[in-house]
Biopython code that builds the backbone (N, CA, C, O; Angstrom):
import numpy as np
from Bio.PDB.StructureBuilder import StructureBuilder

atoms = [
    (1, "MET", "N", (-9.390, 6.070, 1.763)),
    (1, "MET", "CA", (-8.270, 6.832, 2.231)),
    (1, "MET", "C", (-7.259, 6.905, 1.100)),
    (1, "MET", "O", (-6.985, 5.911, 0.429)),
    (2, "ILE", "N", (-6.725, 8.063, 0.903)),
    (2, "ILE", "CA", (-5.695, 8.257, -0.111)),
    (2, "ILE", "C", (-4.469, 8.833, 0.578)),
    (2, "ILE", "O", (-4.556, 9.822, 1.306)),
    (3, "PHE", "N", (-3.334, 8.208, 0.340)),
    (3, "PHE", "CA", (-2.081, 8.684, 0.907)),
    (3, "PHE", "C", (-1.276, 9.372, -0.185)),
    (3, "PHE", "O", (-1.087, 8.831, -1.275)),
    (4, "PHE", "N", (-0.807, 10.570, 0.125)),
    (4, "PHE", "CA", (-0.008, 11.357, -0.806)),
    (4, "PHE", "C", (1.340, 11.686, -0.178)),
    (4, "PHE", "O", (1.453, 11.833, 1.039)),
    (5, "ILE", "N", (2.347, 11.797, -1.013)),
    (5, "ILE", "CA", (3.633, 12.374, -0.624)),
    (5, "ILE", "C", (3.958, 13.409, -1.683)),
    (5, "ILE", "O", (4.026, 13.091, -2.871)),
    (6, "ASP", "N", (4.158, 14.642, -1.258)),
    (6, "ASP", "CA", (4.442, 15.743, -2.182)),
    (6, "ASP", "C", (3.425, 15.799, -3.319)),
    (6, "ASP", "O", (3.790, 15.953, -4.484)),
    (7, "ASN", "N", (2.148, 15.671, -2.968)),
    (7, "ASN", "CA", (1.040, 15.717, -3.925)),
    (7, "ASN", "C", (1.053, 14.585, -4.939)),
    (7, "ASN", "O", (0.404, 14.687, -5.980)),
    (8, "VAL", "N", (1.775, 13.510, -4.657)),
    (8, "VAL", "CA", (1.785, 12.326, -5.514)),
    (8, "VAL", "C", (1.050, 11.216, -4.775)),
    (8, "VAL", "O", (1.411, 10.855, -3.655)),
    (9, "ARG", "N", (0.027, 10.685, -5.408)),
    (9, "ARG", "CA", (-0.740, 9.596, -4.805)),
    (9, "ARG", "C", (0.146, 8.357, -4.743)),
    (9, "ARG", "O", (0.715, 7.946, -5.754)),
    (10, "ILE", "N", (0.264, 7.761, -3.553)),
    (10, "ILE", "CA", (1.092, 6.570, -3.420)),
    (10, "ILE", "C", (0.286, 5.346, -3.005)),
    (10, "ILE", "O", (0.759, 4.222, -3.171)),
    (11, "ARG", "N", (-0.923, 5.534, -2.466)),
    (11, "ARG", "CA", (-1.706, 4.392, -2.012)),
    (11, "ARG", "C", (-3.150, 4.806, -1.808)),
    (11, "ARG", "O", (-3.426, 5.905, -1.326)),
    (12, "ILE", "N", (-4.078, 3.921, -2.178)),
    (12, "ILE", "CA", (-5.504, 4.142, -1.963)),
    (12, "ILE", "C", (-6.058, 2.931, -1.223)),
    (12, "ILE", "O", (-5.824, 1.791, -1.625)),
    (13, "HIS", "N", (-6.788, 3.177, -0.152)),
    (13, "HIS", "CA", (-7.472, 2.112, 0.578)),
    (13, "HIS", "C", (-8.969, 2.359, 0.453)),
    (13, "HIS", "O", (-9.494, 3.338, 0.983)),
    (14, "LYS", "N", (-9.649, 1.462, -0.252)),
    (14, "LYS", "CA", (-11.088, 1.593, -0.448)),
    (14, "LYS", "C", (-11.859, 1.030, 0.739)),
    (14, "LYS", "O", (-11.358, 0.188, 1.486)),
    (15, "ASN", "N", (-13.075, 1.509, 0.894)),
    (15, "ASN", "CA", (-13.977, 0.961, 1.898)),
    (15, "ASN", "C", (-14.556, -0.338, 1.343)),
    (15, "ASN", "O", (-15.359, -0.324, 0.410)),
    (16, "GLN", "N", (-14.139, -1.458, 1.928)),
    (16, "GLN", "CA", (-14.631, -2.764, 1.493)),
    (16, "GLN", "C", (-15.237, -3.533, 2.659)),
    (16, "GLN", "O", (-15.022, -4.736, 2.808)),
    (17, "GLU", "N", (-15.988, -2.826, 3.471)),
    (17, "GLU", "CA", (-16.639, -3.466, 4.616)),
    (17, "GLU", "C", (-17.584, -4.577, 4.185)),
    (17, "GLU", "O", (-17.772, -5.546, 4.921)),
    (18, "ASP", "N", (-18.180, -4.455, 3.008)),
    (18, "ASP", "CA", (-19.084, -5.492, 2.518)),
    (18, "ASP", "C", (-18.377, -6.836, 2.352)),
    (18, "ASP", "O", (-19.025, -7.882, 2.343)),
    (19, "PHE", "N", (-17.060, -6.811, 2.223)),
    (19, "PHE", "CA", (-16.269, -8.031, 2.069)),
    (19, "PHE", "C", (-15.556, -8.415, 3.363)),
    (19, "PHE", "O", (-14.687, -9.286, 3.358)),
    (20, "GLY", "N", (-15.922, -7.765, 4.474)),
    (20, "GLY", "CA", (-15.340, -8.088, 5.764)),
    (20, "GLY", "C", (-14.022, -7.405, 6.061)),
    (20, "GLY", "O", (-13.330, -7.781, 7.007)),
    (21, "VAL", "N", (-13.663, -6.408, 5.270)),
    (21, "VAL", "CA", (-12.417, -5.673, 5.496)),
    (21, "VAL", "C", (-12.741, -4.463, 6.368)),
    (21, "VAL", "O", (-13.505, -3.595, 5.945)),
    (22, "PRO", "N", (-12.176, -4.384, 7.581)),
    (22, "PRO", "CA", (-12.464, -3.233, 8.451)),
    (22, "PRO", "C", (-12.070, -1.912, 7.795)),
    (22, "PRO", "O", (-11.060, -1.827, 7.095)),
    (23, "TYR", "N", (-12.876, -0.896, 8.031)),
    (23, "TYR", "CA", (-12.599, 0.432, 7.481)),
    (23, "TYR", "C", (-12.798, 1.460, 8.591)),
    (23, "TYR", "O", (-13.835, 1.448, 9.255)),
    (24, "PRO", "N", (-11.835, 2.342, 8.805)),
    (24, "PRO", "CA", (-11.878, 3.271, 9.951)),
    (24, "PRO", "C", (-12.781, 4.480, 9.736)),
    (24, "PRO", "O", (-12.297, 5.593, 9.530)),
    (25, "LYS", "N", (-14.086, 4.261, 9.786)),
    (25, "LYS", "CA", (-14.977, 5.410, 9.605)),
    (25, "LYS", "C", (-15.574, 5.902, 10.915)),
    (25, "LYS", "O", (-16.103, 7.013, 10.968)),
    (26, "THR", "N", (-15.502, 5.097, 11.975)),
    (26, "THR", "CA", (-16.084, 5.520, 13.244)),
    (26, "THR", "C", (-15.076, 5.603, 14.377)),
    (26, "THR", "O", (-15.417, 6.037, 15.477)),
    (27, "ARG", "N", (-13.843, 5.194, 14.126)),
    (27, "ARG", "CA", (-12.825, 5.286, 15.168)),
    (27, "ARG", "C", (-11.489, 5.663, 14.537)),
    (27, "ARG", "O", (-11.268, 5.402, 13.355)),
    (28, "PRO", "N", (-10.609, 6.269, 15.305)),
    (28, "PRO", "CA", (-9.335, 6.730, 14.743)),
    (28, "PRO", "C", (-8.400, 5.573, 14.399)),
    (28, "PRO", "O", (-8.517, 4.473, 14.941)),
    (29, "ILE", "N", (-7.481, 5.845, 13.496)),
    (29, "ILE", "CA", (-6.450, 4.882, 13.140)),
    (29, "ILE", "C", (-5.091, 5.535, 13.327)),
    (29, "ILE", "O", (-4.989, 6.754, 13.466)),
    (30, "LYS", "N", (-4.058, 4.720, 13.329)),
    (30, "LYS", "CA", (-2.695, 5.232, 13.397)),
    (30, "LYS", "C", (-1.966, 4.815, 12.133)),
    (30, "LYS", "O", (-2.104, 3.684, 11.667)),
    (31, "VAL", "N", (-1.200, 5.724, 11.592)),
    (31, "VAL", "CA", (-0.365, 5.434, 10.432)),
    (31, "VAL", "C", (1.065, 5.705, 10.844)),
    (31, "VAL", "O", (1.390, 6.795, 11.316)),
    (32, "PHE", "N", (1.919, 4.713, 10.665)),
    (32, "PHE", "CA", (3.323, 4.860, 11.013)),
    (32, "PHE", "C", (4.141, 4.970, 9.742)),
    (32, "PHE", "O", (3.947, 4.209, 8.794)),
    (33, "SER", "N", (5.044, 5.912, 9.731)),
    (33, "SER", "CA", (5.900, 6.088, 8.564)),
    (33, "SER", "C", (7.195, 6.730, 9.004)),
    (33, "SER", "O", (7.267, 7.369, 10.054)),
    (34, "GLY", "N", (8.193, 6.555, 8.205)),
    (34, "GLY", "CA", (9.485, 7.153, 8.499)),
    (34, "GLY", "C", (10.576, 6.434, 7.746)),
    (34, "GLY", "O", (10.320, 5.433, 7.077)),
    (35, "PRO", "N", (11.781, 6.931, 7.847)),
    (35, "PRO", "CA", (12.875, 6.337, 7.074)),
    (35, "PRO", "C", (13.193, 4.903, 7.463)),
    (35, "PRO", "O", (13.778, 4.175, 6.661)),
    (36, "SER", "N", (12.827, 4.471, 8.671)),
    (36, "SER", "CA", (13.178, 3.115, 9.093)),
    (36, "SER", "C", (11.960, 2.206, 9.211)),
    (36, "SER", "O", (12.025, 1.187, 9.899)),
    (37, "ILE", "N", (10.857, 2.546, 8.561)),
    (37, "ILE", "CA", (9.629, 1.769, 8.720)),
    (37, "ILE", "C", (9.794, 0.330, 8.225)),
    (37, "ILE", "O", (9.045, -0.542, 8.663)),
    (38, "ALA", "N", (10.731, 0.053, 7.345)),
    (38, "ALA", "CA", (10.927, -1.307, 6.833)),
    (38, "ALA", "C", (11.875, -2.125, 7.706)),
    (38, "ALA", "O", (12.271, -3.224, 7.318)),
    (39, "ASP", "N", (12.241, -1.613, 8.864)),
    (39, "ASP", "CA", (13.087, -2.379, 9.775)),
    (39, "ASP", "C", (12.360, -3.641, 10.229)),
    (39, "ASP", "O", (11.144, -3.761, 10.080)),
    (40, "ASP", "N", (13.118, -4.571, 10.779)),
    (40, "ASP", "CA", (12.553, -5.855, 11.188)),
    (40, "ASP", "C", (11.375, -5.716, 12.149)),
    (40, "ASP", "O", (10.422, -6.490, 12.057)),
    (41, "TRP", "N", (11.416, -4.747, 13.073)),
    (41, "TRP", "CA", (10.330, -4.615, 14.043)),
    (41, "TRP", "C", (9.005, -4.318, 13.357)),
    (41, "TRP", "O", (7.948, -4.679, 13.874)),
    (42, "ALA", "N", (9.049, -3.669, 12.209)),
    (42, "ALA", "CA", (7.816, -3.314, 11.506)),
    (42, "ALA", "C", (7.349, -4.421, 10.578)),
    (42, "ALA", "O", (6.217, -4.383, 10.096)),
    (43, "MET", "N", (8.194, -5.400, 10.320)),
    (43, "MET", "CA", (7.874, -6.414, 9.326)),
    (43, "MET", "C", (7.741, -7.805, 9.939)),
    (43, "MET", "O", (8.024, -8.795, 9.265)),
    (44, "GLN", "N", (7.329, -7.905, 11.170)),
    (44, "GLN", "CA", (7.220, -9.206, 11.822)),
    (44, "GLN", "C", (5.973, -9.931, 11.348)),
    (44, "GLN", "O", (4.866, -9.398, 11.419)),
    (45, "GLY", "N", (6.160, -11.144, 10.866)),
    (45, "GLY", "CA", (5.031, -11.964, 10.437)),
    (45, "GLY", "C", (4.426, -11.491, 9.127)),
    (45, "GLY", "O", (4.996, -10.660, 8.419)),
    (46, "ARG", "N", (3.253, -12.043, 8.822)),
    (46, "ARG", "CA", (2.560, -11.688, 7.581)),
    (46, "ARG", "C", (1.892, -10.334, 7.714)),
    (46, "ARG", "O", (1.489, -9.923, 8.802)),
    (47, "LEU", "N", (1.783, -9.663, 6.607)),
    (47, "LEU", "CA", (1.095, -8.373, 6.573)),
    (47, "LEU", "C", (-0.288, -8.563, 5.970)),
    (47, "LEU", "O", (-0.407, -9.180, 4.911)),
    (48, "PRO", "N", (-1.338, -8.054, 6.609)),
    (48, "PRO", "CA", (-2.662, -8.157, 5.999)),
    (48, "PRO", "C", (-2.805, -7.141, 4.872)),
    (48, "PRO", "O", (-2.525, -5.956, 5.053)),
    (49, "ALA", "N", (-3.236, -7.605, 3.733)),
    (49, "ALA", "CA", (-3.466, -6.700, 2.601)),
    (49, "ALA", "C", (-4.545, -7.314, 1.729)),
    (49, "ALA", "O", (-4.248, -7.995, 0.748)),
    (50, "SER", "N", (-5.784, -7.076, 2.083)),
    (50, "SER", "CA", (-6.882, -7.679, 1.332)),
    (50, "SER", "C", (-7.726, -6.595, 0.679)),
    (50, "SER", "O", (-8.936, -6.518, 0.890)),
    (51, "PHE", "N", (-7.078, -5.775, -0.102)),
    (51, "PHE", "CA", (-7.766, -4.680, -0.765)),
    (51, "PHE", "C", (-7.857, -4.961, -2.255)),
    (51, "PHE", "O", (-6.968, -5.593, -2.825)),
    (52, "GLU", "N", (-8.912, -4.502, -2.877)),
    (52, "GLU", "CA", (-9.089, -4.665, -4.318)),
    (52, "GLU", "C", (-8.114, -3.773, -5.074)),
    (52, "GLU", "O", (-7.662, -2.761, -4.539)),
    (53, "PRO", "N", (-7.786, -4.133, -6.305)),
    (53, "PRO", "CA", (-6.950, -3.237, -7.117)),
    (53, "PRO", "C", (-7.651, -1.893, -7.334)),
    (53, "PRO", "O", (-8.878, -1.804, -7.279)),
    (54, "MET", "N", (-6.864, -0.869, -7.578)),
    (54, "MET", "CA", (-7.440, 0.457, -7.823)),
    (54, "MET", "C", (-8.304, 0.425, -9.079)),
    (54, "MET", "O", (-7.942, -0.202, -10.075)),
    (55, "GLN", "N", (-9.416, 1.085, -9.027)),
    (55, "GLN", "CA", (-10.282, 1.199, -10.195)),
    (55, "GLN", "C", (-9.942, 2.435, -11.011)),
    (55, "GLN", "O", (-10.143, 2.467, -12.225)),
    (56, "GLU", "N", (-9.429, 3.443, -10.339)),
    (56, "GLU", "CA", (-9.059, 4.681, -11.016)),
    (56, "GLU", "C", (-7.707, 4.490, -11.693)),
    (56, "GLU", "O", (-6.820, 3.834, -11.148)),
    (57, "ARG", "N", (-7.556, 5.062, -12.877)),
    (57, "ARG", "CA", (-6.300, 4.920, -13.602)),
    (57, "ARG", "C", (-5.527, 6.232, -13.563)),
    (57, "ARG", "O", (-6.100, 7.318, -13.658)),
    (58, "LEU", "N", (-4.224, 6.104, -13.424)),
    (58, "LEU", "CA", (-3.362, 7.281, -13.474)),
    (58, "LEU", "C", (-3.127, 7.676, -14.920)),
    (58, "LEU", "O", (-3.020, 6.818, -15.796)),
    (59, "ASP", "N", (-3.048, 8.968, -15.167)),
    (59, "ASP", "CA", (-2.660, 9.404, -16.504)),
    (59, "ASP", "C", (-1.146, 9.230, -16.641)),
    (59, "ASP", "O", (-0.480, 8.848, -15.679)),
    (60, "GLU", "N", (-0.604, 9.503, -17.808)),
    (60, "GLU", "CA", (0.826, 9.291, -18.047)),
    (60, "GLU", "C", (1.694, 10.115, -17.098)),
    (60, "GLU", "O", (2.721, 9.636, -16.616)),
    (61, "ARG", "N", (1.287, 11.336, -16.834)),
    (61, "ARG", "CA", (2.064, 12.177, -15.906)),
    (61, "ARG", "C", (2.070, 11.566, -14.509)),
    (61, "ARG", "O", (3.108, 11.525, -13.848)),
    (62, "GLY", "N", (0.916, 11.095, -14.066)),
    (62, "GLY", "CA", (0.828, 10.458, -12.757)),
    (62, "GLY", "C", (1.671, 9.192, -12.673)),
    (62, "GLY", "O", (2.301, 8.931, -11.649)),
    (63, "LYS", "N", (1.685, 8.404, -13.748)),
    (63, "LYS", "CA", (2.511, 7.191, -13.781)),
    (63, "LYS", "C", (3.997, 7.532, -13.704)),
    (63, "LYS", "O", (4.755, 6.869, -12.996)),
    (64, "ARG", "N", (4.406, 8.558, -14.429)),
    (64, "ARG", "CA", (5.819, 8.974, -14.387)),
    (64, "ARG", "C", (6.205, 9.435, -12.986)),
    (64, "ARG", "O", (7.275, 9.090, -12.484)),
    (65, "ARG", "N", (5.336, 10.209, -12.362)),
    (65, "ARG", "CA", (5.626, 10.699, -11.009)),
    (65, "ARG", "C", (5.696, 9.543, -10.017)),
    (65, "ARG", "O", (6.565, 9.527, -9.145)),
    (66, "LEU", "N", (4.791, 8.578, -10.143)),
    (66, "LEU", "CA", (4.802, 7.429, -9.250)),
    (66, "LEU", "C", (6.087, 6.623, -9.427)),
    (66, "LEU", "O", (6.700, 6.229, -8.435)),
    (67, "ARG", "N", (6.509, 6.369, -10.662)),
    (67, "ARG", "CA", (7.767, 5.647, -10.913)),
    (67, "ARG", "C", (8.952, 6.415, -10.350)),
    (67, "ARG", "O", (9.874, 5.818, -9.794)),
    (68, "TRP", "N", (8.932, 7.740, -10.491)),
    (68, "TRP", "CA", (10.015, 8.579, -9.972)),
    (68, "TRP", "C", (10.130, 8.428, -8.454)),
    (68, "TRP", "O", (11.223, 8.250, -7.917)),
    (69, "VAL", "N", (8.988, 8.500, -7.777)),
    (69, "VAL", "CA", (8.978, 8.366, -6.319)),
    (69, "VAL", "C", (9.451, 6.972, -5.908)),
    (69, "VAL", "O", (10.273, 6.838, -5.003)),
    (70, "GLN", "N", (8.937, 5.941, -6.567)),
    (70, "GLN", "CA", (9.317, 4.578, -6.210)),
    (70, "GLN", "C", (10.806, 4.342, -6.425)),
    (70, "GLN", "O", (11.468, 3.733, -5.585)),
    (71, "LYS", "N", (11.326, 4.815, -7.529)),
    (71, "LYS", "CA", (12.743, 4.611, -7.847)),
    (71, "LYS", "C", (13.651, 5.269, -6.813)),
    (71, "LYS", "O", (14.671, 4.696, -6.431)),
    (72, "ARG", "N", (13.295, 6.443, -6.367)),
    (72, "ARG", "CA", (14.165, 7.201, -5.474)),
    (72, "ARG", "C", (13.932, 6.953, -3.984)),
    (72, "ARG", "O", (14.859, 7.096, -3.186)),
    (73, "TYR", "N", (12.722, 6.587, -3.601)),
    (73, "TYR", "CA", (12.401, 6.554, -2.178)),
    (73, "TYR", "C", (11.858, 5.237, -1.630)),
    (73, "TYR", "O", (11.877, 5.035, -0.415)),
    (74, "MET", "N", (11.382, 4.349, -2.470)),
    (74, "MET", "CA", (10.781, 3.126, -1.948)),
    (74, "MET", "C", (11.858, 2.196, -1.394)),
    (74, "MET", "O", (12.797, 1.821, -2.096)),
    (75, "ILE", "N", (11.705, 1.834, -0.125)),
    (75, "ILE", "CA", (12.638, 0.933, 0.541)),
    (75, "ILE", "C", (12.085, -0.485, 0.527)),
    (75, "ILE", "O", (12.829, -1.444, 0.317)),
    (76, "TYR", "N", (10.802, -0.617, 0.745)),
    (76, "TYR", "CA", (10.164, -1.933, 0.849)),
    (76, "TYR", "C", (8.897, -1.936, 0.013)),
    (76, "TYR", "O", (8.116, -0.986, 0.053)),
    (77, "ASN", "N", (8.694, -3.011, -0.746)),
    (77, "ASN", "CA", (7.492, -3.177, -1.551)),
    (77, "ASN", "C", (6.901, -4.543, -1.219)),
    (77, "ASN", "O", (7.433, -5.570, -1.641)),
    (78, "TYR", "N", (5.807, -4.559, -0.468)),
    (78, "TYR", "CA", (5.235, -5.842, -0.072)),
    (78, "TYR", "C", (4.764, -6.649, -1.270)),
    (78, "TYR", "O", (4.576, -7.860, -1.156)),
    (79, "CYS", "N", (4.569, -6.009, -2.412)),
    (79, "CYS", "CA", (4.160, -6.734, -3.614)),
    (79, "CYS", "C", (5.301, -7.556, -4.220)),
    (79, "CYS", "O", (5.096, -8.288, -5.188)),
    (80, "LYS", "N", (6.485, -7.434, -3.656)),
    (80, "LYS", "CA", (7.619, -8.251, -4.107)),
    (80, "LYS", "C", (8.164, -9.125, -2.975)),
    (80, "LYS", "O", (9.217, -9.745, -3.123)),
    (81, "ASP", "N", (7.456, -9.176, -1.857)),
    (81, "ASP", "CA", (7.930, -9.880, -0.670)),
    (81, "ASP", "C", (7.333, -11.285, -0.591)),
    (81, "ASP", "O", (6.347, -11.509, 0.111)),
    (82, "LEU", "N", (7.934, -12.223, -1.313)),
    (82, "LEU", "CA", (7.437, -13.595, -1.326)),
    (82, "LEU", "C", (7.683, -14.312, 0.004)),
    (82, "LEU", "O", (7.018, -15.306, 0.294)),
    (83, "LYS", "N", (8.614, -13.832, 0.806)),
    (83, "LYS", "CA", (8.873, -14.431, 2.119)),
    (83, "LYS", "C", (7.649, -14.286, 3.028)),
    (83, "LYS", "O", (7.284, -15.226, 3.735)),
    (84, "HIS", "N", (7.020, -13.115, 3.007)),
    (84, "HIS", "CA", (5.858, -12.874, 3.858)),
    (84, "HIS", "C", (4.551, -13.354, 3.225)),
    (84, "HIS", "O", (3.527, -13.440, 3.903)),
    (85, "PHE", "N", (4.584, -13.665, 1.937)),
    (85, "PHE", "CA", (3.384, -14.116, 1.231)),
    (85, "PHE", "C", (3.698, -15.379, 0.431)),
    (85, "PHE", "O", (3.606, -15.356, -0.796)),
    (86, "PRO", "N", (4.069, -16.489, 1.097)),
    (86, "PRO", "CA", (4.458, -17.697, 0.364)),
    (86, "PRO", "C", (3.316, -18.330, -0.430)),
    (86, "PRO", "O", (3.569, -19.044, -1.400)),
    (87, "GLU", "N", (2.071, -18.083, -0.040)),
    (87, "GLU", "CA", (0.926, -18.641, -0.772)),
    (87, "GLU", "C", (0.496, -17.765, -1.940)),
    (87, "GLU", "O", (-0.417, -18.128, -2.682)),
    (88, "GLY", "N", (1.127, -16.641, -2.107)),
    (88, "GLY", "CA", (0.778, -15.724, -3.190)),
    (88, "GLY", "C", (0.622, -14.311, -2.673)),
    (88, "GLY", "O", (0.245, -14.087, -1.523)),
    (89, "LEU", "N", (0.915, -13.376, -3.529)),
    (89, "LEU", "CA", (0.852, -11.961, -3.162)),
    (89, "LEU", "C", (-0.593, -11.502, -2.988)),
    (89, "LEU", "O", (-1.500, -12.106, -3.560)),
    (90, "PRO", "N", (-0.823, -10.446, -2.213)),
    (90, "PRO", "CA", (-2.178, -9.909, -2.026)),
    (90, "PRO", "C", (-2.803, -9.479, -3.360)),
    (90, "PRO", "O", (-2.104, -9.176, -4.326)),
    (91, "ARG", "N", (-4.115, -9.464, -3.379)),
    (91, "ARG", "CA", (-4.832, -9.119, -4.609)),
    (91, "ARG", "C", (-4.476, -7.742, -5.141)),
    (91, "ARG", "O", (-4.466, -7.534, -6.355)),
    (92, "ASP", "N", (-4.182, -6.798, -4.255)),
    (92, "ASP", "CA", (-3.889, -5.452, -4.738)),
    (92, "ASP", "C", (-2.516, -5.357, -5.392)),
    (92, "ASP", "O", (-2.157, -4.293, -5.897)),
    (93, "CYS", "N", (-1.742, -6.434, -5.396)),
    (93, "CYS", "CA", (-0.435, -6.432, -6.055)),
    (93, "CYS", "C", (-0.531, -6.817, -7.523)),
    (93, "CYS", "O", (0.420, -6.622, -8.281)),
    (94, "LYS", "N", (-1.651, -7.353, -7.923)),
    (94, "LYS", "CA", (-1.796, -7.790, -9.315)),
    (94, "LYS", "C", (-2.096, -6.590, -10.203)),
    (94, "LYS", "O", (-2.865, -5.706, -9.828)),
    (95, "PRO", "N", (-1.475, -6.567, -11.400)),
    (95, "PRO", "CA", (-1.685, -5.397, -12.300)),
    (95, "PRO", "C", (-3.106, -5.252, -12.781)),
    (95, "PRO", "O", (-3.413, -4.326, -13.531)),
]
sb = StructureBuilder()
sb.init_structure("model")
sb.init_model(0)
sb.init_chain("A")
sb.init_seg("    ")
for serial, (resi, resn, name, xyz) in enumerate(atoms, 1):
    if name == "N":
        sb.init_residue(resn, " ", resi, " ")
    sb.init_atom(name, np.array(xyz, "f"), 0.0, 1.0, " ", f" {name:<3s}", serial, name[0])
structure = sb.get_structure()
């Protein structure tokens, strides 16, 4: 699954069923988003994030666009949330 905002890739979720990570290929999923998604009700407890790092690399233009989006619109970044991940950040947060 690839999530885009204004044609800018912001997140990729790979199929990793071989590693026990559920992947929605036979049943529907729900994605919640909006200006208040980082409110307390959405951030209760630990967040599951057991995805491998991206294998595809962004070109320089893609990196600039991603930084632009993050700088202007990112409210919450789970890769910087040590409160919810006291034992260490998820694998997909590592460069």
